[in-house]
N, C-alpha and C positions, 0 to 999 in steps of 0.2 A: 453507545446505547444499542444493544443487540436486538431489543424488541420493545415495542410500546403499544399501547392500546389506542385505537382511533375508533371512538364509539364502542362497539362491541367486537371490533376486529383487531387481532394482533398483527403488527407489522414488523418487518425487519428493516433496520436502518443500516444501509451500506454507506459508511462514512467516506468522505473524500480522502484519498490516500495516494501519495506519489510513489509508494512502494508497490511494485507489481507482485501479484500473488499467483502461485501455481496451486490448483485445487484438484485433488483426486476425490471422486465420488462414485458411488454405485447407483446405477439407474436400471431397474428391471433386471437385476442380477449381473449386469455388465459394468466393468470399471471404465471410467472415462477421466481423462486429464484435460483440464482447461487452464488457460492463462487469463487472469484478470489484469488488464493493463492499468496504468496509472489513472486514477479517478480524480477528475477535477471538480466534480460536483457530487453532492449526496444523491442517493437514490433510495426510494422507499418501496419495499417489495412485500408481496404476500408470502409468508413463510411456506416453504416447500418441504415435504417429508422426504428426507434423504437418509436411507438406512446407515450408510457409512460415508464419512466425509473427513478429509484431512486437508488443511491449507498450509502452505509454506510461503512465507514472505522472503523475497530476494533482496539482499542488501543493495543499496544504491551503488551503481557502478558495475556490479557483477551481472546484472540482469541482461544487458546487451550481449556480452559474450556467451552467456548461458542460453539465451533464447535465439540468438543469431540474427536479429533484426534491430534497427533503431527503435528505441522505445517510443519515439514520436509517432510511429505507425500503429501503436497499440493503445493510444490514449482513449479512455472511456469506451473500451471495447472488451468483450469476452470472446475469446477464440479458442478452438480446440488446439491442444499442443501439437497434434499431428499436422496442423497447417504450417508449423514452424520446424518441427523435427522429422516429419514424414513417418515412415514405417517404424522408426525407432520408438516413437511415442506410443504407437499401438502395442508394440511388444512390451514396453514398460508397463502400460496400463493392464495388459493381460497378466503380467507377472504380479503386479500389486493386487489384482483381484484374487489371485490364488492365496494371498497372505491374509485375506479378511476372514480369519477364523481365530477363535480363542480370545481371551480377555486382553491380551497385549497386542492385538492386531495393529492398532494405530501407531505404537512405538516402532514396530517392525516396518510398517509402511513408510514412516518418517525416515528411518535409517536407510532404507533402500533409495528413497528419493534423494537424500543427501549424498549418498554414494554416486548416484547417477549425475548429479550436478557437479560434484567434485571431479569426476572423470571427464566431464565436458570442459571444465575449467583447465584441467591439466593439459588439454589438447590445444589451448590457445597460445598464440605467440607472445613472447615477452612484451612486445610493443602494445598489444591489445590489453594485457594485464596491467601495464603501466598506465594506460589511459583509464582503465577501470579504477585503479587506485586513486588517480587524480579526481575523477568524478566523485568517488566515495568521500574523499577528503573535503571536497567543496560542499557536498550535501551535508556533511556533519557540521561545517562552519555556518552554513546558511539556515540550518534548521533552528526554529525557535522552540522545538520540543526539547526541553532541557534534558530529559532522560527517558530512555526505554529500559525495561528490565533487562539488563545485559545478561543475566543468567539464562534468558530464553534463547539467546543467540548461539547457534551451533554451526560451525563452518560458515556456509554462505546463506543459511536459512534459519527461520524461526517460526514457530507456531504463531498465528495471528491472534494474540491475546489482548492487544490494546492496552498494555500496562503503562500508560503515560502517567508520569508522576510530577510534572511541573513544566513550566515554560520560562523562556528567557528571550530577550530581544536578540535578533540575529544581526550580524554586521551587513553593510551594504555590499553589493556584488563587486564593486571596484576594490573594496578592501580585501575581499576574499581572493580575488585574482592576484592582488599584490602579495598577499600572504603566500600564495602557492607559486609565485614566480612566473605567471603567464599573463598574457594580455586579456583584457576583459572580453574582447571579441572571441578570442580562441576559447576561453572558458565557456562563454555562452553557447557556442556552436557544439563543443564537446559535451557540455552538460545536457543540452536539449536532446541530443541523440542518445545519451547514456541514461537519462532519467525520464525523458518524455516531454518535459515542459521546460521553458526557459527559467533561469535562476530566480528572477523576481516572482514569477508565478509559483514556483516551488516554495519560496519563502511565505507567500500569501497563504497557500494551502496549509503550510506548517503552522502558521499563526492560528488559523481557524481550528486545526486539530488541537492546538494547545488550549483554546477556549473550550472545545468540546470536553476536554478532560476535567474541566472545573465548572462548566456552566450549570450543572444541576445542584451544585452546593455553594456557588459563589456568584455574585452579580455586581453590576455597577462599575464605577470608575476604577476601583481597585483591580478588578478582573481585566479591564482594558489595559491598564498600565502594566500589569504583570505579563500580559501577552504581547507587549511591545507596540501597542497602538498609540496614536496621538491622543485620542480621547474616546469616550464611550460611543459617540455617533460614528466615528470611523470604524470601530469594532462592529457595531450593529450593521452598518452598510455592507462590510466585507462578509460577515457571517451570513447575512441574508442572500448575498450573491452566490455563495458557495452551497449553503444548506437549503435555500428555497424558502426559509422562514426566518424571522428575527429570533434572537436568543430567548426572549420572553416566551414566545410561542413554543419553541423547541422545549424549553424547560417545563412548560405546562402540558406537553404532549399533544399540542395542536399541530399535527403534521399533515403533509399532503396525502392525498388518497394513494394507496400503494398500487404498484403495477405488478404484473407477473414476472417471476424470475426469468432472466434471459438465458441462463445456462440450463439446458434440458438434459 
């Protein structure tokens, strides 16, 4: 839900999402790059007029080698990319700002961002890339979001379009560890650093995202069962904990009062 009405005010719903996002936006004519870390709870924001904005979602596992820090340090935070990359981020933002002309500016900005990420990945050690691959495989197995529009995925990034098209129950962590040939403890430690949250919390957020994909057109026990919940009360409790309101209120647009956007 990109926007909703609360009384006479329109608000932006920033959904919980374990996938970190890099955002390029112009503010007062200057380009800035931000990292939105994994989000464990929904936030409700007053829409902000941004002339130009492109967002890139980083695949699970690749975010840590790309950003250079454990994702657990970025949970529920919005930080300037310069805090992680230093002067290289400022140079990239300046270069992207120069591209903001013409009707195809967003495609050119996306292509340049992808090239920068691929260059950074190419500089990683084989061991780091192997760990990233393991984390990505675990995330795919643990996710109860049955499908993202794979046509949106290019290289290591994709536009944040939210094309969720279904949900399915995810296997338990111990089964995923067994499938990948590692201990549950090793998987949990590696996963938390690479994704930002432990595997069980990742699966919980994934279930809620699966519900979000259907909550405005489906309800009741069938929705709970399809999303992998024991029953409807289990779904409602988990949804409320993550979204701040129960599914019925969310569906009706009865949302919390929005706050100001944290990225200026």
